[in-house]
C-alpha positions as CSV (number, residue, x, y, z in Angstrom):
1,M,0.0,0.0,0.0
2,N,1.2,3.4,-0.9
3,T,0.7,6.2,1.7
4,P,2.9,9.1,0.7
5,E,1.3,11.2,3.4
6,Y,3.1,9.2,6.0
7,P,6.8,9.2,6.5
8,E,8.7,6.0,5.7
9,E,10.3,5.9,9.2
10,P,8.1,5.0,12.2
11,F,6.3,7.9,13.7
12,E,7.5,8.7,17.3
13,Y,4.8,9.8,19.6
14,P,5.7,12.6,22.0
15,I,5.7,10.4,25.0
16,E,6.5,12.2,28.2
17,P,8.8,10.4,30.6
18,V,6.9,9.0,33.5
19,E,8.6,9.5,36.8
20,Y,8.9,6.1,38.4
21,P,10.7,5.6,41.7
22,S,14.3,4.5,41.1
23,E,14.3,2.0,43.9
24,P,12.2,-1.1,43.3
25,S,11.5,-1.2,47.1
26,E,9.4,1.9,46.7
27,F,6.8,0.1,44.7
28,P,3.8,-1.0,46.7
29,I,4.2,-4.6,45.6
30,S,4.5,-7.5,48.1
31,P,7.8,-9.3,48.0
32,E,6.1,-12.7,47.7
33,P,5.3,-13.8,44.1
34,F,1.6,-13.6,43.2
35,E,-0.1,-16.9,43.6
36,P,-3.5,-17.2,41.8
37,N,-4.5,-20.1,44.0
38,D,-3.7,-18.2,47.2
39,P,-6.6,-18.8,49.6
40,N,-5.8,-15.5,51.3
41,S,-6.4,-13.6,48.1
42,P,-9.8,-11.8,48.2
43,E,-9.8,-11.6,44.4
44,P,-11.4,-14.6,42.7
45,D,-9.8,-13.7,39.4
46,P,-6.0,-13.0,39.5
47,F,-6.4,-10.6,36.6
48,D,-9.4,-8.7,38.2
49,L,-7.4,-6.4,40.4
50,P,-8.8,-3.3,42.0
51,E,-7.4,0.0,40.7
52,D,-5.9,0.9,44.1
53,R,-3.5,-2.1,43.6
54,L,-2.4,-0.8,40.3
55,V,-1.2,2.4,41.7
């Protein structure tokens, strides 16, 4: 397909750098690996996480 309107090189979107904490320990993630079969997990679906966990 010929699309002369678009440049041949991939277009780079102006993505602003997101400021993540440099230290991994600053992430609110439990050190234990996530176990889908964990009986203590209130989430029935391991992929159905509340938004507050994704912060």
